[in-house]
BALOBA-1460 file (C-alpha; in Angstrom, 3 decimals):
// residues 368
<rec num="1" residu="m" x="0.000" y="0.000" z="0.000"/>
<rec num="2" residu="t" x="1.063" y="3.645" z="-0.172"/>
<rec num="3" residu="g" x="0.379" y="4.659" z="3.412"/>
<rec num="4" residu="q" x="-3.352" y="4.869" z="2.725"/>
<rec num="5" residu="e" x="-5.799" y="2.851" z="4.756"/>
<rec num="6" residu="e" x="-7.380" y="-0.176" z="3.175"/>
<rec num="7" residu="p" x="-10.969" y="0.386" z="2.004"/>
<rec num="8" residu="t" x="-13.516" y="-0.406" z="4.686"/>
<rec num="9" residu="a" x="-16.434" y="-2.735" z="3.989"/>
<rec num="10" residu="q" x="-18.633" y="0.354" z="3.866"/>
<rec num="11" residu="g" x="-16.232" y="1.988" z="1.389"/>
<rec num="12" residu="v" x="-16.187" y="-1.081" z="-0.845"/>
<rec num="13" residu="d" x="-19.988" y="-1.284" z="-0.768"/>
<rec num="14" residu="s" x="-20.144" y="2.373" z="-1.809"/>
<rec num="15" residu="i" x="-17.817" y="1.706" z="-4.758"/>
<rec num="16" residu="l" x="-19.847" y="-1.335" z="-5.791"/>
<rec num="17" residu="a" x="-23.042" y="0.707" z="-5.607"/>
<rec num="18" residu="e" x="-21.441" y="3.256" z="-7.928"/>
<rec num="19" residu="f" x="-20.498" y="0.394" z="-10.256"/>
<rec num="20" residu="d" x="-24.079" y="-0.890" z="-10.220"/>
<rec num="21" residu="n" x="-25.323" y="2.549" z="-11.274"/>
<rec num="22" residu="t" x="-22.955" y="2.654" z="-14.254"/>
<rec num="23" residu="k" x="-23.180" y="-0.981" z="-15.345"/>
<rec num="24" residu="d" x="-25.795" y="-0.364" z="-18.065"/>
<rec num="25" residu="l" x="-23.610" y="2.393" z="-19.523"/>
<rec num="26" residu="l" x="-20.550" y="0.119" z="-19.407"/>
<rec num="27" residu="e" x="-22.404" y="-2.694" z="-21.176"/>
<rec num="28" residu="a" x="-23.591" y="-0.255" z="-23.861"/>
<rec num="29" residu="f" x="-19.985" y="0.979" z="-24.191"/>
<rec num="30" residu="c" x="-18.764" y="-2.609" z="-24.643"/>
<rec num="31" residu="e" x="-21.282" y="-3.398" z="-27.375"/>
<rec num="32" residu="k" x="-20.744" y="-0.109" z="-29.203"/>
<rec num="33" residu="t" x="-16.963" y="-0.419" z="-29.072"/>
<rec num="34" residu="r" x="-17.002" y="-4.043" z="-30.200"/>
<rec num="35" residu="n" x="-19.167" y="-3.159" z="-33.219"/>
<rec num="36" residu="l" x="-16.854" y="-0.253" z="-34.050"/>
<rec num="37" residu="i" x="-13.768" y="-2.470" z="-33.955"/>
<rec num="38" residu="i" x="-15.479" y="-5.082" z="-36.156"/>
<rec num="39" residu="a" x="-16.364" y="-2.387" z="-38.703"/>
<rec num="40" residu="c" x="-12.793" y="-1.014" z="-38.673"/>
<rec num="41" residu="l" x="-11.203" y="-4.447" z="-39.084"/>
<rec num="42" residu="d" x="-13.565" y="-5.378" z="-41.915"/>
<rec num="43" residu="d" x="-12.874" y="-2.083" z="-43.650"/>
<rec num="44" residu="a" x="-9.075" y="-2.431" z="-43.349"/>
<rec num="45" residu="p" x="-9.471" y="-5.391" z="-44.170"/>
<rec num="46" residu="i" x="-7.718" y="-7.304" z="-41.399"/>
<rec num="47" residu="r" x="-8.522" y="-10.935" z="-40.627"/>
<rec num="48" residu="y" x="-9.525" y="-11.874" z="-37.095"/>
<rec num="49" residu="q" x="-10.873" y="-14.988" z="-35.425"/>
<rec num="50" residu="s" x="-13.246" y="-13.326" z="-32.953"/>
<rec num="51" residu="i" x="-13.761" y="-10.319" z="-30.677"/>
<rec num="52" residu="q" x="-14.843" y="-10.833" z="-27.095"/>
<rec num="53" residu="a" x="-16.270" y="-8.110" z="-24.871"/>
<rec num="54" residu="r" x="-17.150" y="-8.089" z="-21.189"/>
<rec num="55" residu="v" x="-17.900" y="-5.851" z="-18.211"/>
<rec num="56" residu="k" x="-16.016" y="-6.816" z="-15.046"/>
<rec num="57" residu="t" x="-18.146" y="-8.786" z="-12.623"/>
<rec num="58" residu="r" x="-19.094" y="-7.494" z="-9.183"/>
<rec num="59" residu="s" x="-17.221" y="-10.322" z="-7.445"/>
<rec num="60" residu="k" x="-13.963" y="-9.595" z="-9.274"/>
<rec num="61" residu="l" x="-14.344" y="-5.903" z="-8.556"/>
<rec num="62" residu="r" x="-14.787" y="-6.581" z="-4.851"/>
<rec num="63" residu="a" x="-11.710" y="-8.813" z="-4.861"/>
<rec num="64" residu="k" x="-9.612" y="-6.012" z="-6.323"/>
<rec num="65" residu="y" x="-10.645" y="-3.506" z="-3.632"/>
<rec num="66" residu="t" x="-10.127" y="-5.947" z="-0.771"/>
<rec num="67" residu="d" x="-6.714" y="-7.137" z="-1.998"/>
<rec num="68" residu="p" x="-4.137" y="-5.760" z="0.476"/>
<rec num="69" residu="q" x="-1.498" y="-5.728" z="-2.303"/>
<rec num="70" residu="k" x="-3.510" y="-3.202" z="-4.302"/>
<rec num="71" residu="a" x="-4.061" y="0.504" z="-3.770"/>
<rec num="72" residu="y" x="-7.463" y="1.016" z="-5.377"/>
<rec num="73" residu="r" x="-9.440" y="3.767" z="-3.634"/>
<rec num="74" residu="q" x="-12.198" y="4.689" z="-6.093"/>
<rec num="75" residu="l" x="-14.021" y="3.220" z="-9.078"/>
<rec num="76" residu="s" x="-12.029" y="5.212" z="-11.629"/>
<rec num="77" residu="d" x="-8.815" y="3.531" z="-10.390"/>
<rec num="78" residu="i" x="-9.865" y="0.402" z="-12.292"/>
<rec num="79" residu="t" x="-8.891" y="0.788" z="-15.950"/>
<rec num="80" residu="d" x="-10.462" y="-2.456" z="-17.177"/>
<rec num="81" residu="l" x="-14.055" y="-2.154" z="-15.979"/>
<rec num="82" residu="t" x="-14.789" y="-2.910" z="-19.603"/>
<rec num="83" residu="g" x="-12.543" y="-5.201" z="-21.605"/>
<rec num="84" residu="l" x="-12.302" y="-6.446" z="-25.158"/>
<rec num="85" residu="r" x="-10.093" y="-9.162" z="-26.573"/>
<rec num="86" residu="i" x="-9.328" y="-9.252" z="-30.297"/>
<rec num="87" residu="i" x="-8.183" y="-12.716" z="-31.331"/>
<rec num="88" residu="t" x="-6.244" y="-13.052" z="-34.575"/>
<rec num="89" residu="y" x="-5.404" y="-16.265" z="-36.422"/>
<rec num="90" residu="y" x="-1.632" y="-15.721" z="-36.412"/>
<rec num="91" residu="e" x="0.729" y="-13.852" z="-34.139"/>
<rec num="92" residu="d" x="2.075" y="-11.589" z="-36.890"/>
<rec num="93" residu="e" x="-1.456" y="-10.253" z="-37.443"/>
<rec num="94" residu="v" x="-1.449" y="-8.841" z="-33.906"/>
<rec num="95" residu="d" x="0.692" y="-5.880" z="-35.003"/>
<rec num="96" residu="a" x="-1.695" y="-4.964" z="-37.832"/>
<rec num="97" residu="v" x="-4.587" y="-4.896" z="-35.359"/>
<rec num="98" residu="a" x="-2.479" y="-2.895" z="-32.888"/>
<rec num="99" residu="e" x="-1.815" y="-0.207" z="-35.501"/>
<rec num="100" residu="l" x="-5.538" y="0.078" z="-36.152"/>
<rec num="101" residu="i" x="-6.350" y="0.425" z="-32.432"/>
<rec num="102" residu="q" x="-3.677" y="3.108" z="-32.050"/>
<rec num="103" residu="r" x="-5.220" y="4.984" z="-34.955"/>
<rec num="104" residu="e" x="-8.829" y="4.724" z="-33.792"/>
<rec num="105" residu="f" x="-8.476" y="5.254" z="-30.006"/>
<rec num="106" residu="d" x="-6.690" y="7.499" z="-27.528"/>
<rec num="107" residu="i" x="-4.139" y="5.232" z="-25.834"/>
<rec num="108" residu="d" x="-3.140" y="5.579" z="-22.175"/>
<rec num="109" residu="e" x="0.533" y="4.777" z="-22.721"/>
<rec num="110" residu="k" x="1.316" y="4.720" z="-19.002"/>
<rec num="111" residu="n" x="-1.087" y="1.874" z="-18.281"/>
<rec num="112" residu="s" x="-0.666" y="-0.009" z="-21.569"/>
<rec num="113" residu="i" x="1.828" y="-2.834" z="-22.011"/>
<rec num="114" residu="d" x="3.160" y="-5.156" z="-24.680"/>
<rec num="115" residu="k" x="3.235" y="-8.515" z="-22.889"/>
<rec num="116" residu="r" x="5.009" y="-10.123" z="-25.825"/>
<rec num="117" residu="t" x="8.246" y="-8.625" z="-24.510"/>
<rec num="118" residu="v" x="9.369" y="-11.152" z="-21.892"/>
<rec num="119" residu="d" x="12.554" y="-12.690" z="-20.591"/>
<rec num="120" residu="p" x="14.075" y="-15.252" z="-22.997"/>
<rec num="121" residu="d" x="13.494" y="-18.072" z="-20.498"/>
<rec num="122" residu="r" x="9.785" y="-17.296" z="-20.079"/>
<rec num="123" residu="f" x="6.975" y="-18.743" z="-22.187"/>
<rec num="124" residu="g" x="3.214" y="-18.506" z="-22.198"/>
<rec num="125" residu="y" x="0.648" y="-15.797" z="-22.758"/>
<rec num="126" residu="h" x="1.616" y="-13.088" z="-25.271"/>
<rec num="127" residu="a" x="-0.636" y="-10.096" z="-25.913"/>
<rec num="128" residu="i" x="-0.714" y="-6.354" z="-26.353"/>
<rec num="129" residu="n" x="-2.845" y="-4.745" z="-23.660"/>
<rec num="130" residu="y" x="-4.045" y="-1.203" z="-24.398"/>
<rec num="131" residu="v" x="-5.904" y="0.987" z="-21.941"/>
<rec num="132" residu="c" x="-7.759" y="3.463" z="-24.087"/>
<rec num="133" residu="r" x="-10.728" y="5.739" z="-24.627"/>
<rec num="134" residu="h" x="-12.639" y="6.859" z="-27.659"/>
<rec num="135" residu="s" x="-11.056" y="9.802" z="-29.453"/>
<rec num="136" residu="a" x="-12.251" y="13.352" z="-28.811"/>
<rec num="137" residu="q" x="-13.516" y="13.525" z="-32.382"/>
<rec num="138" residu="r" x="-15.643" y="10.412" z="-31.926"/>
<rec num="139" residu="l" x="-16.902" y="11.524" z="-28.501"/>
<rec num="140" residu="a" x="-18.166" y="14.736" z="-30.100"/>
<rec num="141" residu="s" x="-20.763" y="12.735" z="-32.036"/>
<rec num="142" residu="v" x="-24.245" y="12.199" z="-30.615"/>
<rec num="143" residu="e" x="-23.992" y="8.408" z="-30.439"/>
<rec num="144" residu="y" x="-20.702" y="8.418" z="-28.505"/>
<rec num="145" residu="k" x="-20.819" y="11.489" z="-26.248"/>
<rec num="146" residu="k" x="-22.421" y="9.537" z="-23.376"/>
<rec num="147" residu="f" x="-19.163" y="7.511" z="-23.164"/>
<rec num="148" residu="l" x="-17.051" y="10.547" z="-22.210"/>
<rec num="149" residu="g" x="-14.610" y="9.490" z="-19.488"/>
<rec num="150" residu="v" x="-15.182" y="5.747" z="-19.968"/>
<rec num="151" residu="s" x="-12.017" y="3.743" z="-20.572"/>
<rec num="152" residu="c" x="-11.465" y="0.109" z="-21.473"/>
<rec num="153" residu="e" x="-8.733" y="-2.463" z="-21.830"/>
<rec num="154" residu="i" x="-8.256" y="-3.896" z="-25.310"/>
<rec num="155" residu="q" x="-6.187" y="-7.071" z="-25.500"/>
<rec num="156" residu="i" x="-4.846" y="-8.296" z="-28.833"/>
<rec num="157" residu="t" x="-3.567" y="-11.850" z="-29.108"/>
<rec num="158" residu="s" x="-3.496" y="-14.863" z="-31.424"/>
<rec num="159" residu="v" x="-5.876" y="-17.797" z="-31.181"/>
<rec num="160" residu="l" x="-3.172" y="-20.120" z="-29.802"/>
<rec num="161" residu="r" x="-2.150" y="-17.601" z="-27.155"/>
<rec num="162" residu="h" x="-5.799" y="-17.054" z="-26.286"/>
<rec num="163" residu="a" x="-6.291" y="-20.801" z="-25.826"/>
<rec num="164" residu="w" x="-3.262" y="-20.861" z="-23.525"/>
<rec num="165" residu="a" x="-4.652" y="-17.960" z="-21.482"/>
<rec num="166" residu="e" x="-7.934" y="-19.826" z="-20.976"/>
<rec num="167" residu="i" x="-6.115" y="-22.992" z="-19.881"/>
<rec num="168" residu="q" x="-3.751" y="-21.038" z="-17.632"/>
<rec num="169" residu="h" x="-6.635" y="-19.761" z="-15.506"/>
<rec num="170" residu="d" x="-6.820" y="-23.154" z="-13.806"/>
<rec num="171" residu="w" x="-3.140" y="-22.915" z="-12.870"/>
<rec num="172" residu="y" x="-3.164" y="-19.573" z="-11.068"/>
<rec num="173" residu="d" x="-1.639" y="-21.121" z="-7.926"/>
<rec num="174" residu="l" x="1.139" y="-23.006" z="-9.754"/>
<rec num="175" residu="k" x="3.958" y="-20.835" z="-8.378"/>
<rec num="176" residu="d" x="2.987" y="-21.427" z="-4.776"/>
<rec num="177" residu="a" x="1.478" y="-24.851" z="-4.417"/>
<rec num="178" residu="y" x="3.119" y="-27.478" z="-6.629"/>
<rec num="179" residu="p" x="6.502" y="-29.267" z="-6.837"/>
<rec num="180" residu="d" x="9.143" y="-28.288" z="-9.371"/>
<rec num="181" residu="e" x="8.509" y="-31.304" z="-11.610"/>
<rec num="182" residu="i" x="4.908" y="-30.167" z="-12.297"/>
<rec num="183" residu="k" x="6.047" y="-26.564" z="-12.848"/>
<rec num="184" residu="r" x="8.729" y="-27.669" z="-15.320"/>
<rec num="185" residu="r" x="6.265" y="-29.734" z="-17.343"/>
<rec num="186" residu="f" x="3.776" y="-26.868" z="-17.375"/>
<rec num="187" residu="y" x="6.311" y="-24.400" z="-18.758"/>
<rec num="188" residu="r" x="7.570" y="-26.973" z="-21.275"/>
<rec num="189" residu="m" x="4.028" y="-27.023" z="-22.651"/>
<rec num="190" residu="a" x="4.112" y="-23.233" z="-22.911"/>
<rec num="191" residu="a" x="7.387" y="-23.465" z="-24.844"/>
<rec num="192" residu="l" x="5.880" y="-26.043" z="-27.220"/>
<rec num="193" residu="l" x="2.989" y="-23.697" z="-27.896"/>
<rec num="194" residu="e" x="5.442" y="-20.968" z="-28.864"/>
<rec num="195" residu="i" x="7.189" y="-23.385" z="-31.238"/>
<rec num="196" residu="a" x="3.819" y="-24.330" z="-32.757"/>
<rec num="197" residu="e" x="2.997" y="-20.647" z="-33.299"/>
<rec num="198" residu="s" x="6.316" y="-20.135" z="-35.080"/>
<rec num="199" residu="e" x="5.833" y="-23.261" z="-37.218"/>
<rec num="200" residu="f" x="2.373" y="-22.146" z="-38.335"/>
<rec num="201" residu="l" x="3.827" y="-18.816" z="-39.493"/>
<rec num="202" residu="e" x="6.614" y="-20.571" z="-41.403"/>
<rec num="203" residu="l" x="4.204" y="-23.062" z="-42.989"/>
<rec num="204" residu="r" x="1.864" y="-20.248" z="-44.026"/>
<rec num="205" residu="k" x="4.787" y="-18.478" z="-45.698"/>
<rec num="206" residu="k" x="5.844" y="-21.651" z="-47.542"/>
<rec num="207" residu="k" x="2.234" y="-22.279" z="-48.588"/>
<rec num="208" residu="g" x="2.026" y="-18.768" z="-50.043"/>
<rec num="209" residu="d" x="5.368" y="-19.175" z="-51.792"/>
<rec num="210" residu="y" x="4.212" y="-22.457" z="-53.327"/>
<rec num="211" residu="q" x="0.917" y="-20.967" z="-54.543"/>
<rec num="212" residu="r" x="2.767" y="-18.064" z="-56.172"/>
<rec num="213" residu="s" x="5.242" y="-20.475" z="-57.772"/>
<rec num="214" residu="i" x="2.428" y="-22.551" z="-59.290"/>
<rec num="215" residu="a" x="0.698" y="-19.411" z="-60.571"/>
<rec num="216" residu="v" x="3.893" y="-18.302" z="-62.323"/>
<rec num="217" residu="q" x="4.398" y="-21.781" z="-63.844"/>
<rec num="218" residu="i" x="0.850" y="-21.862" z="-65.183"/>
<rec num="219" residu="e" x="1.225" y="-18.401" z="-66.682"/>
<rec num="220" residu="a" x="4.419" y="-19.595" z="-68.388"/>
<rec num="221" residu="n" x="2.728" y="-22.796" z="-69.645"/>
<rec num="222" residu="v" x="5.241" y="-25.013" z="-67.887"/>
<rec num="223" residu="p" x="4.468" y="-28.644" z="-68.863"/>
<rec num="224" residu="d" x="3.428" y="-31.459" z="-66.514"/>
<rec num="225" residu="i" x="2.062" y="-29.336" z="-63.653"/>
<rec num="226" residu="p" x="0.001" y="-31.784" z="-61.546"/>
<rec num="227" residu="l" x="-3.703" y="-31.012" z="-61.471"/>
<rec num="228" residu="d" x="-4.706" y="-30.411" z="-57.850"/>
<rec num="229" residu="s" x="-6.628" y="-27.788" z="-55.910"/>
<rec num="230" residu="v" x="-3.694" y="-25.324" z="-55.884"/>
<rec num="231" residu="s" x="-2.931" y="-25.532" z="-59.603"/>
<rec num="232" residu="l" x="-6.629" y="-25.592" z="-60.552"/>
<rec num="233" residu="r" x="-7.245" y="-22.392" z="-58.594"/>
<rec num="234" residu="s" x="-4.472" y="-20.583" z="-60.493"/>
<rec num="235" residu="f" x="-5.492" y="-22.063" z="-63.846"/>
<rec num="236" residu="v" x="-9.142" y="-21.049" z="-63.448"/>
<rec num="237" residu="r" x="-8.164" y="-17.521" z="-62.446"/>
<rec num="238" residu="q" x="-5.765" y="-17.035" z="-65.355"/>
<rec num="239" residu="d" x="-6.887" y="-18.968" z="-68.406"/>
<rec num="240" residu="p" x="-9.056" y="-17.067" z="-70.942"/>
<rec num="241" residu="l" x="-10.457" y="-20.365" z="-72.264"/>
<rec num="242" residu="v" x="-12.021" y="-21.041" z="-68.857"/>
<rec num="243" residu="e" x="-13.484" y="-17.543" z="-68.839"/>
<rec num="244" residu="r" x="-15.048" y="-18.041" z="-72.275"/>
<rec num="245" residu="l" x="-16.465" y="-21.503" z="-71.570"/>
<rec num="246" residu="d" x="-17.866" y="-20.430" z="-68.214"/>
<rec num="247" residu="l" x="-19.642" y="-17.537" z="-69.922"/>
<rec num="248" residu="d" x="-21.087" y="-19.898" z="-72.560"/>
<rec num="249" residu="v" x="-22.365" y="-22.264" z="-69.859"/>
<rec num="250" residu="a" x="-23.797" y="-19.459" z="-67.719"/>
<rec num="251" residu="t" x="-25.565" y="-17.894" z="-70.709"/>
<rec num="252" residu="s" x="-27.150" y="-21.225" z="-71.640"/>
<rec num="253" residu="r" x="-28.551" y="-21.508" z="-68.123"/>
<rec num="254" residu="g" x="-29.617" y="-17.870" z="-67.753"/>
<rec num="255" residu="m" x="-27.061" y="-17.251" z="-65.041"/>
<rec num="256" residu="s" x="-24.147" y="-14.918" z="-64.416"/>
<rec num="257" residu="v" x="-20.511" y="-15.777" z="-63.691"/>
<rec num="258" residu="v" x="-18.947" y="-14.731" z="-60.395"/>
<rec num="259" residu="a" x="-15.557" y="-15.348" z="-58.803"/>
<rec num="260" residu="m" x="-14.491" y="-18.859" z="-57.949"/>
<rec num="261" residu="l" x="-16.415" y="-20.485" z="-55.104"/>
<rec num="262" residu="e" x="-13.711" y="-21.669" z="-52.698"/>
<rec num="263" residu="g" x="-15.690" y="-24.693" z="-51.549"/>
<rec num="264" residu="t" x="-15.787" y="-26.109" z="-55.092"/>
<rec num="265" residu="i" x="-12.078" y="-26.033" z="-55.939"/>
<rec num="266" residu="e" x="-10.914" y="-29.144" z="-54.090"/>
<rec num="267" residu="p" x="-13.849" y="-31.437" z="-55.073"/>
<rec num="268" residu="t" x="-13.685" y="-30.260" z="-58.705"/>
<rec num="269" residu="s" x="-9.959" y="-31.032" z="-58.892"/>
<rec num="270" residu="r" x="-10.614" y="-34.527" z="-57.506"/>
<rec num="271" residu="l" x="-13.450" y="-35.057" z="-59.973"/>
<rec num="272" residu="a" x="-11.151" y="-34.006" z="-62.838"/>
<rec num="273" residu="n" x="-8.536" y="-36.498" z="-61.618"/>
<rec num="274" residu="q" x="-11.153" y="-39.270" z="-61.640"/>
<rec num="275" residu="a" x="-11.967" y="-38.273" z="-65.225"/>
<rec num="276" residu="g" x="-8.358" y="-39.091" z="-66.104"/>
<rec num="277" residu="l" x="-7.039" y="-35.520" z="-66.137"/>
<rec num="278" residu="k" x="-3.813" y="-35.602" z="-64.151"/>
<rec num="279" residu="t" x="-2.053" y="-32.419" z="-65.327"/>
<rec num="280" residu="i" x="-3.016" y="-28.850" z="-66.167"/>
<rec num="281" residu="a" x="-1.869" y="-29.464" z="-69.752"/>
<rec num="282" residu="e" x="-4.293" y="-32.376" z="-70.057"/>
<rec num="283" residu="l" x="-7.096" y="-30.240" z="-68.637"/>
<rec num="284" residu="r" x="-6.405" y="-27.393" z="-71.058"/>
<rec num="285" residu="s" x="-6.255" y="-29.808" z="-74.004"/>
<rec num="286" residu="s" x="-9.590" y="-31.400" z="-73.027"/>
<rec num="287" residu="l" x="-11.272" y="-28.012" z="-72.621"/>
<rec num="288" residu="e" x="-10.061" y="-27.047" z="-76.100"/>
<rec num="289" residu="k" x="-11.194" y="-30.358" z="-77.588"/>
<rec num="290" residu="y" x="-14.601" y="-30.548" z="-75.890"/>
<rec num="291" residu="g" x="-15.490" y="-26.877" z="-75.466"/>
<rec num="292" residu="a" x="-18.529" y="-27.091" z="-77.767"/>
<rec num="293" residu="a" x="-19.516" y="-30.448" z="-76.283"/>
<rec num="294" residu="i" x="-19.574" y="-28.959" z="-72.770"/>
<rec num="295" residu="t" x="-22.130" y="-26.333" z="-73.813"/>
<rec num="296" residu="e" x="-24.286" y="-28.992" z="-75.532"/>
<rec num="297" residu="f" x="-23.975" y="-31.236" z="-72.469"/>
<rec num="298" residu="v" x="-25.196" y="-28.464" z="-70.172"/>
<rec num="299" residu="a" x="-28.111" y="-27.718" z="-72.529"/>
<rec num="300" residu="l" x="-29.192" y="-31.369" z="-72.449"/>
<rec num="301" residu="c" x="-28.802" y="-31.510" z="-68.668"/>
<rec num="302" residu="h" x="-30.614" y="-28.216" z="-68.141"/>
<rec num="303" residu="p" x="-34.097" y="-29.760" z="-67.560"/>
<rec num="304" residu="h" x="-32.635" y="-31.968" z="-64.824"/>
<rec num="305" residu="m" x="-30.829" y="-29.138" z="-62.995"/>
<rec num="306" residu="p" x="-32.300" y="-26.752" z="-60.389"/>
<rec num="307" residu="k" x="-33.994" y="-23.801" z="-62.091"/>
<rec num="308" residu="p" x="-32.021" y="-20.577" z="-61.641"/>
<rec num="309" residu="t" x="-33.511" y="-17.864" z="-59.474"/>
<rec num="310" residu="a" x="-32.852" y="-14.139" z="-59.562"/>
<rec num="311" residu="s" x="-29.891" y="-14.686" z="-57.219"/>
<rec num="312" residu="n" x="-28.440" y="-17.719" z="-59.027"/>
<rec num="313" residu="f" x="-24.886" y="-17.500" z="-60.269"/>
<rec num="314" residu="l" x="-22.162" y="-19.727" z="-61.602"/>
<rec num="315" residu="g" x="-18.751" y="-19.806" z="-59.945"/>
<rec num="316" residu="r" x="-15.717" y="-19.394" z="-62.187"/>
<rec num="317" residu="g" x="-14.355" y="-22.795" z="-63.191"/>
<rec num="318" residu="a" x="-17.771" y="-24.450" z="-63.570"/>
<rec num="319" residu="c" x="-16.787" y="-25.596" z="-67.062"/>
<rec num="320" residu="v" x="-14.152" y="-27.850" z="-65.462"/>
<rec num="321" residu="y" x="-16.841" y="-29.509" z="-63.333"/>
<rec num="322" residu="y" x="-19.052" y="-30.071" z="-66.385"/>
<rec num="323" residu="l" x="-16.125" y="-31.432" z="-68.418"/>
<rec num="324" residu="a" x="-15.202" y="-33.919" z="-65.693"/>
<rec num="325" residu="t" x="-18.847" y="-34.936" z="-65.188"/>
<rec num="326" residu="m" x="-19.251" y="-35.494" z="-68.927"/>
<rec num="327" residu="l" x="-16.066" y="-37.538" z="-69.282"/>
<rec num="328" residu="i" x="-16.948" y="-39.766" z="-66.334"/>
<rec num="329" residu="g" x="-20.644" y="-39.941" z="-67.228"/>
<rec num="330" residu="k" x="-19.977" y="-41.291" z="-70.710"/>
<rec num="331" residu="t" x="-18.370" y="-44.405" z="-69.193"/>
<rec num="332" residu="s" x="-21.357" y="-45.426" z="-67.047"/>
<rec num="333" residu="t" x="-23.971" y="-44.171" z="-64.622"/>
<rec num="334" residu="a" x="-22.381" y="-46.242" z="-61.856"/>
<rec num="335" residu="n" x="-19.001" y="-44.575" z="-62.364"/>
<rec num="336" residu="l" x="-20.573" y="-41.117" z="-62.253"/>
<rec num="337" residu="l" x="-22.560" y="-42.002" z="-59.131"/>
<rec num="338" residu="n" x="-19.415" y="-43.180" z="-57.361"/>
<rec num="339" residu="a" x="-17.387" y="-40.167" z="-58.482"/>
<rec num="340" residu="l" x="-19.988" y="-37.600" z="-57.441"/>
<rec num="341" residu="r" x="-20.550" y="-39.363" z="-54.136"/>
<rec num="342" residu="s" x="-16.812" y="-39.463" z="-53.396"/>
<rec num="343" residu="v" x="-16.527" y="-35.662" z="-53.589"/>
<rec num="344" residu="g" x="-19.771" y="-34.956" z="-51.744"/>
<rec num="345" residu="y" x="-21.794" y="-33.776" z="-54.753"/>
<rec num="346" residu="n" x="-25.490" y="-34.402" z="-55.398"/>
<rec num="347" residu="t" x="-26.114" y="-37.749" z="-57.122"/>
<rec num="348" residu="a" x="-29.886" y="-37.424" z="-57.665"/>
<rec num="349" residu="n" x="-29.537" y="-36.609" z="-61.385"/>
<rec num="350" residu="a" x="-26.601" y="-38.920" z="-62.130"/>
<rec num="351" residu="e" x="-28.561" y="-41.167" z="-64.490"/>
<rec num="352" residu="a" x="-29.815" y="-38.229" z="-66.600"/>
<rec num="353" residu="l" x="-26.352" y="-36.621" z="-66.615"/>
<rec num="354" residu="s" x="-24.742" y="-39.883" z="-67.707"/>
<rec num="355" residu="a" x="-27.260" y="-40.340" z="-70.542"/>
<rec num="356" residu="a" x="-26.626" y="-36.777" z="-71.737"/>
<rec num="357" residu="a" x="-22.858" y="-37.358" z="-71.563"/>
<rec num="358" residu="r" x="-23.077" y="-40.502" z="-73.714"/>
<rec num="359" residu="q" x="-25.253" y="-38.736" z="-76.290"/>
<rec num="360" residu="v" x="-23.001" y="-35.696" z="-76.596"/>
<rec num="361" residu="m" x="-19.722" y="-37.608" z="-76.558"/>
<rec num="362" residu="a" x="-20.961" y="-40.092" z="-79.206"/>
<rec num="363" residu="k" x="-21.774" y="-37.191" z="-81.508"/>
<rec num="364" residu="h" x="-18.427" y="-35.479" z="-81.032"/>
<rec num="365" residu="l" x="-16.433" y="-38.683" z="-81.318"/>
<rec num="366" residu="d" x="-18.229" y="-39.442" z="-84.613"/>
<rec num="367" residu="e" x="-17.431" y="-35.939" z="-85.852"/>
<rec num="368" residu="a" x="-13.810" y="-36.407" z="-84.885"/>
């Protein structure tokens, strides 16, 4: 303590009564601030896993004022009556969020701390903790002026560090109550988490490097690029033949073409593999050879497909799906059923699709 007397029970009750009177305002502050941060992150855009918000509970507030190691005398001494935690996917995204918070809020530098700066032999929870208020400019607006003088703590951490913080709560008495062997094993786990965080960052970098490498190879028409979800994504984005065939298919169905639908890339690449297309070169050659057949196939299948609505659209790369379906369908209905089922696609119209595939392919093989 600092020579001041500890708060009496009556003094603590008075502080808690003051807290009770402001709790509705604090909860409104939390919700408003959380929505503001979400809007700012989405506008940036900066990825995040989630944003938590809370008002400190009465029991925790009482514990702070009755703790003899603390020197809290009044409600305003507590800087985290309201708290928000922004959870990113990766640790290197924490800094991007921190820059945004510094830009959007007035930071109390004295009471803020970067908990990522620790001794080299310490492991565990890493976060940036800002104590801050809304800016004067924002507080001048009608919807924010009631929050004048209200501060909050904003924590920024990664999802792995957040998970560790939640687990660590059950080990608050570790330093005092347990033998060294248990303590050592606990901190070894913290060190492993830090290694995992670092490995995820390195793997993400290598993944990005690989995707860029494949994109460059496809642009340069490098031969024998394996057909998989990574190469298909780049091929669909780049190749003008795909763009033209997708437009033909969409027009025949009264639909419009939009960007690739991420959920279709992996199953479409697997379907193409089952159709015997193992490389990007083989896929391109088949699209060139059967371009007209694909449009005819879709026209024949049209009565058996869901009718488009005003909001219906076709994801870029749909022509690859139709090509693979046609090539498999011409062999047999059973093969098409098995192929569609293996990638999680609807099999209800497999018999009609297979019949259409055999009709179209017979015509084009005769013409060839």
